[in-house]
C-alpha positions in Angstrom: 100.5 81.2 116.1 100.1 84.2 118.2 102.5 87.2 119.0 102.2 90.4 121.0 104.2 93.5 120.2 104.3 97.2 121.2 104.1 98.4 117.7 103.2 96.8 114.3 104.0 98.5 111.2 102.2 97.5 108.1 104.1 98.2 104.9 107.9 98.1 104.2 108.1 101.1 102.0 109.8 104.3 102.5 107.3 105.5 105.3 107.3 102.1 107.0 111.0 101.7 107.2 111.3 105.2 108.6 108.7 104.5 111.1 110.7 101.4 112.2 114.0 103.5 112.4 112.1 105.7 115.0 110.5 102.9 116.8 113.8 101.0 117.4 115.0 104.1 119.5 112.4 103.3 122.1 111.7 99.6 121.9 112.7 96.4 120.3 109.3 94.8 120.5 108.0 95.6 117.2 107.0 93.8 113.8 107.2 95.0 110.2 104.6 93.3 108.2 105.0 93.4 104.4 103.0 91.7 101.5 104.8 91.8 98.0 108.3 92.8 96.9 110.6 94.5 99.2 112.8 97.6 98.2 110.4 100.6 98.3 108.2 102.0 95.5 110.9 104.8 94.9 113.7 102.6 94.4 111.9 99.7 92.4 109.3 101.5 90.1 109.4 105.2 91.0 111.6 108.1 91.5 115.0 106.2 91.0 114.5 104.5 87.8 112.6 107.2 86.3 115.4 109.7 87.0 118.0 107.2 85.6 116.0 107.1 82.5 115.5 110.9 82.3 119.3 111.4 82.7 119.9 109.0 79.9 117.3 110.6 77.6 118.7 114.0 78.3 122.2 112.8 77.6 121.1 111.5 74.1 119.1 114.8 73.6 122.3 116.8 73.9 123.2 115.6 70.4 120.8 118.5 69.1 123.4 121.0 70.6 126.6 119.5 69.7 127.0 122.0 66.9 127.0 124.9 69.2 130.2 123.5 70.5 131.9 122.7 67.2 131.0 118.9 67.4 129.7 117.5 64.1 127.8 114.4 63.5 125.3 114.6 66.3 122.3 113.9 63.8 123.9 110.5 63.1 123.9 109.2 66.6 121.4 106.4 67.4 120.0 105.0 70.6 119.8 101.3 71.3 116.6 101.3 73.4 117.0 97.8 74.5 120.6 98.4 75.8 119.5 101.6 77.4 116.5 100.2 79.3 118.7 97.3 80.4 121.0 99.8 81.8 118.2 101.6 83.7 117.2 98.1 85.3 120.8 97.3 86.4 121.1 100.6 88.2 117.5 100.2 89.6 118.4 96.7 90.9 121.6 98.2 92.5 119.4 100.9 94.3 117.1 98.3 95.5 119.9 96.0 96.8 121.4 99.1 98.6 117.9 99.8 100.2 117.6 96.1 101.4 121.1 95.9 102.6 120.7 98.9 104.9 117.1 98.0 106.1 115.3 94.6 106.0 118.2 92.4 105.2 119.4 92.8 108.8 115.9 92.0 110.3 115.3 88.6 111.5 112.0 86.6 111.3 110.8 87.8 114.6 110.7 91.4 113.3 110.0 91.1 109.6 106.9 89.2 108.6 106.2 88.3 104.9 102.6 88.4 104.0 99.6 90.5 103.6 98.1 92.0 106.8 94.4 91.9 107.6 93.3 94.4 110.3 90.8 92.5 112.5 90.3 95.3 115.1 92.3 98.2 116.8 94.7 95.7 118.3 94.6 92.6 116.2 96.1 91.8 112.9 96.2 88.5 110.9 98.8 87.6 108.4 97.9 84.2 107.0 97.3 82.0 110.1 99.4 84.2 112.3 97.7 86.5 114.9 99.5 89.6 116.2 98.3 91.6 119.1 99.7 95.1 119.1 99.3 98.1 121.4 100.0 100.4 118.4 99.5 100.1 114.7 101.1 102.2 112.0 99.6 101.6 108.4 102.1 102.7 105.8 100.9 100.6 102.7 101.4 103.3 100.1 99.5 103.3 96.9 99.4 101.5 93.5 98.0 102.1 90.1 94.3 101.4 89.6 93.2 100.2 86.2 89.3 100.4 85.7 88.0 96.9 84.9 86.5 98.1 81.7 89.8 99.7 80.6 91.6 96.5 81.1 88.8 94.6 79.0 89.2 97.1 76.1 92.9 97.7 76.1 94.5 94.8 77.5 98.3 95.0 77.3 97.9 98.3 75.7 97.9 99.8 79.3 101.2 100.5 81.0 101.9 101.2 84.6 105.1 101.9 86.6 104.9 98.2 87.7 105.8 97.0 84.1 107.2 100.1 82.3 110.8 99.7 83.1 110.7 96.0 82.1 110.0 96.8 78.4 112.7 96.3 75.9 111.5 99.3 73.9 109.4 102.3 74.7 106.2 102.9 72.8 106.1 105.5 70.0 103.0 107.1 71.3 101.9 107.2 75.0 99.3 109.1 76.9 100.3 109.6 80.5 97.3 109.6 82.9 98.1 111.2 86.3 100.2 114.3 87.0 101.7 113.1 90.3 105.6 113.1 90.8 105.9 109.8 88.9 103.4 110.7 86.1 105.4 113.9 85.6 108.7 112.2 85.4 107.3 109.4 83.0 105.8 112.2 80.8 109.2 113.9 80.6 111.0 110.7 79.8 108.5 109.8 77.0 108.7 113.3 75.5 105.1 114.3 76.4 104.1 118.0 75.9 103.6 119.1 79.5 103.4 122.4 81.3 106.5 122.8 83.3 108.0 119.3 82.7 110.7 120.1 85.3 108.4 121.4 88.0 108.3 118.1 90.1 112.1 118.1 90.2 112.3 121.7 91.4 109.4 121.2 93.8 111.4 118.4 95.6 114.4 120.6 95.8 112.6 123.7 97.0 110.6 121.8 99.7 114.0 120.2 100.8 115.6 123.8 100.9 112.6 125.0 103.0 112.8 122.2 105.4 116.4 122.6 105.9 116.1 126.4 106.5 118.7 127.3 103.6 119.5 130.7 102.3 119.6 131.2 98.6 123.4 131.3 98.7 123.7 128.1 100.8 121.3 126.2 98.2 123.7 127.4 95.4 126.5 125.8 97.0 125.1 122.4 97.4 125.9 119.6 94.9 122.8 117.9 93.1 122.5 114.5 91.8 121.2 115.3 88.3 122.8 117.8 85.8 119.4 118.8 84.4 117.8 119.4 87.7 121.0 121.3 88.9 121.0 123.7 86.0 117.3 124.6 86.3 117.4 124.9 90.1 120.6 127.2 89.9 119.1 129.3 87.1 116.0 130.1 89.4 118.2 130.8 92.4 120.6 133.0 90.3 117.7 135.0 89.1 116.5 135.4 92.6 120.1 136.3 93.9 120.5 138.9 91.0 117.2 140.4 91.8 118.2 140.8 95.6 121.5 142.4 94.5 119.9 145.0 92.3 117.2 145.9 94.9 117.4 149.4 96.3 115.7 148.4 99.4 116.3 145.9 101.9 113.9 143.0 101.6 113.9 139.6 103.1 113.0 136.7 100.6 111.9 133.4 101.7 110.6 130.2 100.1 107.0 129.5 100.5 106.1 125.9 100.6 103.1 125.0 98.3 99.9 124.2 100.1 98.6 122.0 97.3 100.4 118.9 98.5 102.9 118.0 101.0 106.7 117.8 100.2 107.8 114.2 99.2 111.3 112.8 99.2 113.2 112.1 95.8 
């Protein structure tokens, strides 16, 4: 079977879906090729379930501060991990369904192709026995956790990745988190790892977003946030900056500087 399109997008994750959104503004002759589950890494195994779990963990951790407000018995509270993780999965599945409902669910078989793509040359892609000719190609396949073979042989099921962490009924008592990217930082915070600046990834997301939106400090303070812990940390940083500006005897203009270490990524 042969097809010919103006644009072929490989990968139906966040980047691929956004590419399709822009492509549809100029042509209807396109294809989205995807092998594996739909629903984006962020919604299925990344930022969304990790933030749900962090919120739940932070809520339980608040018991340590109950006595400050005159609430007794906080030290008697217990967490049912099985029920808690089931709650995380339920909300995760809801987020995935919402992503699918607004993206791939509305695509027909002529536009959405299920299968792993093989790039033959600059204008030819194979998906199974299907050949696709394309004038333009966008590769948005994302990334996945790589486990060295000798690690897998030695540790077996003792190795967790984001692909299976949220399917556990109980979290391990002791975990070493390898990888300090956005998801690694969030998993470290969830599991109680001792990390430098455990909220830095959340703040980095928000600061990058504020930069890209051209926000002033005051405008950023007026915005609602989706996570109370993130909101508190971000607002504290902004309030400190606003107070410094108010106390300054000279007129200075403050701006946010975007980090050059890595590009901003969506939450």
